[in-house]
All heavy atoms as an XYZ file, in Angstrom:
661
protein
N      41.282     71.260    169.587
C      40.224     71.741    168.738
C      39.127     72.322    169.641
O      38.715     71.699    170.600
C      39.674     70.579    167.907
C      38.540     70.994    167.024
S      37.782     69.667    166.069
C      39.089     68.548    165.748
N      38.704     73.518    169.352
C      37.660     74.182    170.117
C      36.343     74.025    169.374
O      36.257     74.318    168.197
C      37.969     75.672    170.321
C      39.259     75.829    171.135
C      36.819     76.372    171.027
C      39.718     77.256    171.275
N      35.331     73.544    170.060
C      34.028     73.370    169.447
C      33.240     74.674    169.513
O      33.388     75.466    170.432
C      33.248     72.254    170.149
C      33.834     70.915    169.877
N      33.583     70.232    168.721
C      34.664     70.137    170.607
C      34.231     69.098    168.754
N      34.899     69.016    169.882
N      32.373     74.879    168.526
C      31.571     76.088    168.443
C      30.719     76.257    169.690
O      30.570     77.357    170.213
C      30.693     76.064    167.167
C      29.724     77.234    167.156
C      31.562     76.097    165.938
N      30.166     75.141    170.214
C      29.309     75.253    171.395
C      30.091     75.806    172.584
O      29.547     76.569    173.379
C      28.687     73.908    171.748
O      29.693     72.964    172.043
N      31.367     75.453    172.703
C      32.193     75.982    173.789
C      32.427     77.477    173.593
O      32.304     78.260    174.534
C      33.529     75.247    173.849
C      34.473     75.811    174.863
N      34.273     75.654    176.208
C      35.581     76.571    174.719
C      35.241     76.291    176.858
N      36.045     76.852    175.976
N      32.737     77.872    172.370
C      32.958     79.290    172.073
C      31.684     80.077    172.353
O      31.714     81.166    172.922
C      33.402     79.479    170.607
C      33.472     80.948    170.240
C      34.743     78.803    170.375
N      30.542     79.521    171.965
C      29.258     80.183    172.189
C      29.003     80.356    173.687
O      28.608     81.424    174.131
C      28.131     79.376    171.545
C      26.781     79.979    171.758
C      26.427     81.135    171.089
C      25.867     79.395    172.617
C      25.179     81.704    171.274
C      24.634     79.951    172.804
C      24.286     81.109    172.137
N      29.234     79.314    174.477
C      29.020     79.400    175.933
C      29.920     80.472    176.543
O      29.489     81.246    177.385
C      29.273     78.056    176.588
C      28.139     77.078    176.425
C      28.295     75.897    177.352
N      29.496     75.131    177.065
C      29.512     73.999    176.396
N      28.405     73.500    175.922
N      30.625     73.360    176.179
N      31.168     80.525    176.101
C      32.105     81.538    176.614
C      31.611     82.933    176.254
O      31.633     83.848    177.084
C      33.528     81.293    176.084
C      34.430     82.458    176.392
C      34.087     79.997    176.658
N      31.126     83.108    175.023
C      30.624     84.419    174.592
C      29.420     84.831    175.416
O      29.309     85.975    175.855
C      30.264     84.391    173.106
N      28.508     83.890    175.645
C      27.307     84.195    176.431
C      27.684     84.534    177.865
O      27.217     85.526    178.425
C      26.307     83.017    176.394
C      25.188     83.219    177.394
C      25.740     82.857    174.997
N      28.539     83.729    178.476
C      28.947     83.992    179.864
C      29.689     85.318    179.982
O      29.497     86.055    180.951
C      29.806     82.843    180.389
C      29.059     81.543    180.659
C      30.036     80.439    181.048
C      28.010     81.718    181.739
N      30.511     85.631    179.006
C      31.222     86.908    179.025
C      30.255     88.075    178.985
O      30.417     89.062    179.697
C      32.195     87.002    177.861
O      33.185     86.029    177.976
N      29.232     87.960    178.141
C      28.232     89.033    178.040
C      27.447     89.169    179.333
O      27.173     90.272    179.794
C      27.279     88.773    176.875
S      28.028     89.090    175.276
N      27.091     88.035    179.937
C      26.332     88.079    181.188
C      27.170     88.701    182.299
O      26.702     89.563    183.043
C      25.855     86.671    181.582
C      24.777     86.203    180.596
C      25.331     86.654    183.012
C      24.392     84.758    180.747
N      28.418     88.265    182.418
C      29.272     88.795    183.479
C      29.549     90.280    183.275
O      29.565     91.054    184.216
C      30.586     88.012    183.531
C      30.394     86.614    184.061
S      31.826     85.487    183.967
C      33.226     86.508    183.855
N      29.740     90.682    182.043
C      30.048     92.076    181.755
C      28.823     92.969    181.851
O      28.950     94.180    182.028
C      30.667     92.198    180.371
N      27.625     92.387    181.767
C      26.413     93.204    181.775
C      26.210     93.920    183.110
O      25.532     94.938    183.166
C      25.185     92.354    181.442
O      24.917     91.439    182.480
N      26.814     93.423    184.171
C      26.686     94.099    185.456
C      27.367     95.460    185.436
O      26.984     96.373    186.153
C      27.274     93.241    186.595
O      28.633     92.960    186.292
C      26.489     91.954    186.748
N      28.383     95.595    184.584
C      29.090     96.861    184.453
C      28.660     97.634    183.204
O      29.287     98.621    182.839
C      30.604     96.631    184.379
C      31.139     96.059    185.657
O      30.632     96.351    186.731
N      32.145     95.219    185.548
N      27.603     97.189    182.548
C      27.210     97.757    181.260
C      26.889     99.244    181.352
O      27.285    100.020    180.481
C      26.023     96.994    180.683
N      26.174     99.658    182.387
C      25.805    101.055    182.475
C      27.028    101.932    182.767
O      27.160    103.016    182.215
C      24.733    101.270    183.525
C      23.391    100.720    183.083
C      22.316    100.969    184.118
O      22.604    101.352    185.251
N      21.076    100.753    183.726
N      27.910    101.431    183.584
C      29.100    102.207    183.923
C      29.994    102.388    182.693
O      30.601    103.432    182.510
C      29.871    101.526    185.041
N      30.043    101.381    181.837
C      30.902    101.434    180.656
C      30.128    101.880    179.417
O      30.710    102.072    178.365
C      31.541    100.073    180.435
C      32.473     99.685    181.571
S      33.056     97.984    181.552
C      33.596     97.752    179.913
N      28.828    102.002    179.534
C      27.976    102.462    178.438
C      28.044    101.550    177.212
O      28.150    102.014    176.085
C      28.306    103.905    178.056
C      27.147    104.555    177.335
O      26.008    104.131    177.483
N      27.426    105.579    176.564
N      28.018    100.216    177.432
C      28.003     99.231    176.351
C      26.643     98.556    176.316
O      26.017     98.345    177.348
C      29.083     98.165    176.550
C      30.464     98.706    176.462
N      30.989     99.230    175.304
C      31.440     98.800    177.390
C      32.224     99.618    175.517
N      32.523     99.377    176.781
N      26.196     98.193    175.142
C      24.911     97.519    174.975
C      25.158     96.019    174.821
O      25.269     95.500    173.705
C      24.186     98.092    173.751
C      22.772     97.581    173.632
O      22.396     96.650    174.379
O      22.030     98.112    172.788
N      25.256     95.305    175.932
C      25.548     93.884    175.892
C      24.372     93.068    175.387
O      24.555     91.992    174.825
C      26.009     93.394    177.268
C      27.400     93.876    177.572
C      27.612     94.986    178.369
C      28.506     93.244    177.016
C      28.889     95.453    178.606
C      29.786     93.698    177.249
C      29.967     94.801    178.057
O      31.234     95.251    178.291
N      23.172     93.567    175.552
C      22.002     92.881    175.006
C      22.116     92.838    173.481
O      21.882     91.795    172.855
C      20.720     93.589    175.427
C      19.470     92.933    174.915
C      18.238     93.675    175.384
C      16.979     93.049    174.804
N      15.779     93.792    175.165
N      22.498     93.940    172.874
C      22.667     94.005    171.427
C      23.828     93.112    170.987
O      23.721     92.401    169.978
C      22.914     95.454    170.992
C      23.038     95.596    169.488
O      22.140     95.118    168.772
O      24.031     96.193    169.036
N      24.914     93.119    171.726
C      26.077     92.294    171.381
C      25.725     90.814    171.438
O      26.102     90.039    170.543
C      27.239     92.602    172.319
N      24.993     90.394    172.462
C      24.592     88.998    172.588
C      23.644     88.611    171.462
O      23.766     87.534    170.872
C      23.938     88.753    173.945
C      23.498     87.320    174.226
C      24.668     86.357    174.098
C      22.867     87.228    175.607
N      22.723     89.484    171.123
C      21.788     89.223    170.033
C      22.534     89.025    168.708
O      22.230     88.116    167.933
C      20.798     90.378    169.911
O      19.956     90.196    168.814
N      23.536     89.854    168.461
C      24.325     89.729    167.234
C      25.182     88.464    167.240
O      25.375     87.831    166.192
C      25.193     90.966    167.031
C      24.363     92.183    166.649
C      25.201     93.427    166.537
C      24.304     94.609    166.166
N      25.001     95.876    166.215
N      25.689     88.088    168.408
C      26.480     86.857    168.503
C      25.612     85.638    168.197
O      26.028     84.736    167.463
C      27.100     86.731    169.895
N      24.405     85.613    168.729
C      23.497     84.501    168.467
C      23.130     84.458    166.986
O      23.098     83.386    166.376
C      22.240     84.602    169.359
C      22.633     84.366    170.825
C      21.170     83.616    168.923
C      21.537     84.670    171.814
N      22.891     85.610    166.379
C      22.575     85.673    164.958
C      23.748     85.142    164.123
O      23.554     84.412    163.142
C      22.240     87.108    164.545
C      21.822     87.308    163.093
C      20.544     86.554    162.778
C      21.639     88.797    162.807
N      24.974     85.475    164.523
C      26.148     84.969    163.825
C      26.173     83.443    163.849
O      26.387     82.794    162.820
C      27.431     85.510    164.455
C      28.675     84.828    163.950
C      29.219     85.179    162.723
C      29.279     83.827    164.681
C      30.357     84.540    162.241
C      30.409     83.191    164.211
C      30.947     83.544    162.989
N      25.954     82.838    165.024
C      25.989     81.389    165.120
C      24.825     80.749    164.373
O      24.968     79.651    163.828
C      26.031     80.935    166.578
C      27.402     81.095    167.176
C      27.659     82.114    168.069
C      28.439     80.258    166.818
C      28.931     82.282    168.604
C      29.711     80.416    167.342
C      29.954     81.429    168.241
N      23.674     81.407    164.310
C      22.566     80.892    163.511
C      22.977     80.817    162.040
O      22.585     79.895    161.329
C      21.325     81.770    163.657
C      20.600     81.583    164.971
C      19.358     82.451    165.079
O      18.891     83.003    164.068
O      18.840     82.566    166.206
N      23.748     81.764    161.576
C      24.205     81.785    160.198
C      25.236     80.717    159.882
O      25.504     80.430    158.719
N      25.834     80.107    160.897
C      26.847     79.074    160.703
C      26.271     77.669    160.723
O      26.993     76.692    160.566
C      27.939     79.197    161.776
C      28.615     80.535    161.835
C      29.164     80.969    160.489
O      29.888     80.239    159.841
N      28.790     82.158    160.057
N      24.949     77.537    160.944
C      24.340     76.212    161.048
C      24.352     75.476    159.712
O      24.250     76.078    158.657
C      22.899     76.308    161.540
C      22.811     76.702    162.987
C      21.429     76.546    163.529
N      20.590     77.653    163.081
C      19.418     77.941    163.627
N      18.929     77.210    164.597
N      18.725     78.959    163.175
N      24.438     74.161    159.804
C      24.415     73.284    158.650
C      23.289     72.275    158.832
O      22.860     72.001    159.948
C      25.753     72.546    158.543
O      25.703     71.574    157.531
N      22.835     71.710    157.729
C      21.781     70.699    157.795
C      20.427     71.292    157.453
O      20.318     72.332    156.811
N      19.367     70.627    157.885
C      18.002     71.098    157.663
C      17.726     72.217    158.659
O      17.773     72.014    159.870
C      17.012     69.932    157.854
C      15.569     70.315    157.705
C      15.235     70.517    156.255
C      13.729     70.756    156.112
N      13.404     71.524    154.938
N      17.459     73.401    158.153
C      17.258     74.562    159.016
C      15.781     74.732    159.370
O      14.910     74.412    158.568
C      17.791     75.819    158.329
C      19.279     75.780    157.978
C      19.682     77.039    157.255
C      20.128     75.549    159.207
N      15.510     75.279    160.552
C      14.117     75.481    160.963
C      13.479     76.632    160.184
O      14.180     77.504    159.661
C      14.239     75.834    162.447
C      15.594     76.434    162.580
C      16.456     75.704    161.586
N      12.153     76.647    160.122
C      11.474     77.731    159.406
C      11.707     79.102    160.043
O      11.504     80.130    159.405
C       9.994     77.350    159.459
C       9.877     76.169    160.336
C      11.240     75.654    160.633
N      12.164     79.122    161.268
C      12.418     80.386    161.975
C      13.822     80.923    161.734
O      14.233     81.878    162.398
C      12.210     80.191    163.491
O      13.068     79.136    163.938
C      10.761     79.849    163.807
N      14.557     80.316    160.799
C      15.918     80.761    160.484
C      15.910     82.246    160.121
O      15.237     82.671    159.197
C      16.466     79.925    159.317
C      17.782     80.375    158.784
C      18.948     80.088    159.705
O      18.815     79.440    160.727
N      20.108     80.581    159.355
N      16.651     83.053    160.876
C      16.658     84.505    160.658
C      17.637     84.955    159.576
O      17.508     86.039    159.036
C      16.978     85.235    161.955
C      15.915     85.051    163.017
C      16.191     85.902    164.225
N      17.422     85.512    164.892
C      18.055     86.269    165.781
N      17.583     87.460    166.092
N      19.165     85.854    166.355
N      18.630     84.128    159.262
C      19.595     84.475    158.225
C      19.024     83.952    156.914
O      19.168     82.781    156.577
C      20.983     83.873    158.525
C      21.987     84.254    157.456
C      21.474     84.322    159.895
N      18.350     84.815    156.191
C      17.567     84.398    155.027
C      18.414     83.875    153.868
O      17.936     83.077    153.076
C      16.679     85.552    154.542
C      15.682     86.003    155.588
C      14.793     84.852    156.037
C      13.819     85.319    157.093
N      13.177     84.219    157.787
N      19.662     84.296    153.735
C      20.489     83.813    152.642
C      21.016     82.412    152.893
O      21.494     81.743    151.990
C      21.649     84.767    152.361
C      22.504     85.069    153.546
C      22.398     86.137    154.374
C      23.592     84.285    154.040
N      23.345     86.077    155.362
C      24.093     84.937    155.178
C      24.187     83.108    153.633
C      25.163     84.435    155.916
C      25.255     82.618    154.374
C      25.732     83.292    155.492
N      20.936     81.937    154.136
C      21.433     80.589    154.465
C      20.285     79.600    154.298
O      19.252     79.727    154.918
C      21.961     80.560    155.899
C      22.289     79.183    156.446
C      23.468     78.533    155.797
N      24.709     79.110    156.296
C      25.883     78.879    155.754
N      25.998     78.107    154.715
N      26.961     79.437    156.238
N      20.496     78.597    153.436
C      19.494     77.558    153.226
C      19.983     76.226    153.761
O      21.081     76.116    154.311
N      19.152     75.215    153.618
C      19.549     73.868    154.021
C      20.833     73.496    153.287
O      21.016     73.839    152.118
C      18.457     72.866    153.661
C      17.148     73.134    154.387
O      17.169     73.840    155.407
O      16.114     72.623    153.931
N      21.724     72.794    153.948
C      22.989     72.427    153.316
C      23.514     71.118    153.885
O      23.198     70.746    155.018
C      24.041     73.528    153.532
O      24.296     73.691    154.907
N      24.305     70.445    153.085
C      25.005     69.211    153.503
C      24.050     68.160    154.049
O      24.355     67.478    155.015
C      26.099     69.553    154.519
N      22.890     68.015    153.414
C      21.881     67.085    153.909
C      22.255     65.623    153.677
O      21.753     64.744    154.370
C      20.521     67.376    153.265
C      19.945     68.759    153.557
C      18.643     68.954    152.796
C      19.733     68.940    155.046
N      23.146     65.365    152.745
C      23.507     63.970    152.454
C      24.921     63.617    152.919
O      25.464     62.588    152.506
C      23.345     63.694    150.954
O      24.164     64.554    150.202
N      25.507     64.425    153.769
C      26.842     64.116    154.279
C      26.836     62.765    155.002
O      25.982     62.498    155.842
C      27.321     65.189    155.258
C      27.825     66.427    154.562
O      27.698     66.497    153.337
O      28.332     67.328    155.255
N      27.782     61.912    154.668
C      27.917     60.596    155.290
C      27.034     59.527    154.692
O      27.114     58.360    155.095
N      26.209     59.894    153.724
C      25.255     58.951    153.141
C      25.936     57.725    152.531
O      25.437     56.603    152.645
C      24.431     59.678    152.082
C      23.151     59.002    151.696
C      22.325     59.895    150.799
O      22.645     59.951    149.585
O      21.401     60.529    151.304
N      27.078     57.919    151.913
C      27.781     56.801    151.262
C      28.266     55.755    152.273
O      28.509     54.607    151.917
C      28.963     57.316    150.446
O      29.926     57.906    151.296
N      28.378     56.136    153.526
C      28.834     55.220    154.583
C      27.698     54.843    155.529
O      27.933     54.282    156.606
C      29.974     55.862    155.400
C      31.189     56.212    154.586
C      31.880     54.971    154.105
C      33.132     55.361    153.333
N      33.774     54.219    152.728
N      26.460     55.173    155.144
C      25.282     54.868    155.969
C      25.311     55.555    157.334
O      24.904     54.986    158.338
C      25.113     53.363    156.166
C      23.964     52.825    155.358
O      23.255     53.574    154.698
N      23.770     51.525    155.404
N      25.848     56.765    157.357
C      25.934     57.548    158.584
C      25.354     58.933    158.301
O      25.629     59.517    157.262
C      27.405     57.699    159.048
C      27.504     58.569    160.281
C      28.028     56.355    159.296
N      24.554     59.453    159.209
C      24.020     60.799    159.027
C      24.956     61.807    159.696
O      25.128     61.800    160.912
C      22.628     60.925    159.648
O      22.194     62.272    159.560
N      25.550     62.646    158.883
C      26.413     63.711    159.400
C      25.786     65.078    159.171
O      26.437     66.100    159.244
C      27.791     63.655    158.726
C      28.588     62.373    158.953
C      29.876     62.397    158.158
C      28.852     62.157    160.423
N      24.505     65.066    158.885
C      23.783     66.317    158.650
C      23.669     67.085    159.962
O      23.498     66.499    161.027
C      22.392     66.007    158.106
O      21.686     67.192    157.882
N      23.762     68.388    159.868
C      23.667     69.222    161.069
C      25.035     69.705    161.500
O      26.042     69.459    160.851
N      25.070     70.442    162.571
C      26.324     70.967    163.081
C      26.517     72.423    162.686
O      25.567     73.120    162.329
N      27.757     72.876    162.739
C      28.102     74.265    162.445
C      29.316     74.319    161.536
O      30.239     73.518    161.660
C      28.420     75.030    163.738
C      27.229     75.254    164.599
C      26.818     74.304    165.526
C      26.489     76.422    164.481
C      25.699     74.506    166.303
C      25.371     76.635    165.273
C      24.983     75.674    166.180
O      23.872     75.872    166.934
N      29.325     75.261    160.625
C      30.497     75.508    159.787
C      31.489     76.364    160.566
O      31.117     77.107    161.464
C      30.103     76.222    158.494
C      29.342     75.326    157.553
C      27.989     75.485    157.358
C      30.001     74.309    156.865
C      27.288     74.652    156.491
C      29.322     73.481    156.001
C      27.969     73.657    155.820
O      27.292     72.835    154.963
N      32.758     76.245    160.182
C      33.808     76.980    160.875
C      34.809     77.514    159.861
O      35.302     76.767    159.031
C      34.515     76.045    161.861
C      35.685     76.705    162.531
O      35.500     77.811    163.062
O      36.776     76.131    162.525
N      35.098     78.794    159.895
C      36.197     79.425    159.155
C      36.071     79.376    157.644
O      37.037     79.583    156.953
C      37.529     78.804    159.582
N      34.909     79.076    157.104
C      34.718     79.104    155.669
C      35.396     77.974    154.921
O      35.508     77.998    153.710
N      35.863     76.964    155.621
C      36.487     75.831    154.946
C      35.513     74.654    154.930
O      34.318     74.832    155.100
C      37.807     75.461    155.613
C      37.661     75.263    157.125
O      36.526     75.091    157.591
O      38.676     75.261    157.813
N      36.017     73.462    154.724
C      35.151     72.287    154.625
C      35.016     71.521    155.924
O      34.528     70.407    155.932
C      35.662     71.360    153.527
C      35.496     71.986    152.155
O      34.503     72.669    151.907
N      36.460     71.770    151.289
N      35.452     72.067    157.017
C      35.334     71.404    158.303
C      33.992     71.773    158.911
O      33.570     72.923    158.895
C      36.474     71.832    159.259
C      36.298     71.200    160.620
C      37.814     71.447    158.666
N      33.309     70.791    159.461
C      32.018     71.017    160.079
C      32.016     70.340    161.449
O      32.358     69.175    161.560
C      30.906     70.436    159.198
C      29.537     70.666    159.732
C      28.471     70.227    158.752
C      28.505     68.757    158.528
N      27.344     68.242    157.804
N      31.668     71.066    162.494
C      31.628     70.522    163.835
C      30.202     70.126    164.170
O      29.264     70.852    163.886
C      32.122     71.537    164.854
C      33.570     71.899    164.641
C      33.908     73.073    164.008
C      34.566     71.036    165.047
C      35.220     73.400    163.793
C      35.900     71.363    164.846
C      36.218     72.551    164.216
N      30.036     68.941    164.765
C      28.695     68.485    165.150
C      28.628     68.254    166.635
O      29.601     68.120    167.296
C      28.305     67.194    164.415
O      29.279     66.195    164.696
C      28.229     67.426    162.936
């Protein structure tokens, strides 16, 4: 199982490493990294900060684990299913 944080780190490192060749290849890695971060912000679960840039995404899954006295709020959604990584 691959965690979102690992995928995010790989994406960031790939953009940083590739940015040295950005001018030669004429790619905007700053824009690509900004969009990647925005994508992951949109996948967040739980109580969201007031600075949330994805306006259609609201607080979600705030009572996950409540029946077992465990807080499972927070984390990231994956693939549009019911699995949430924390």
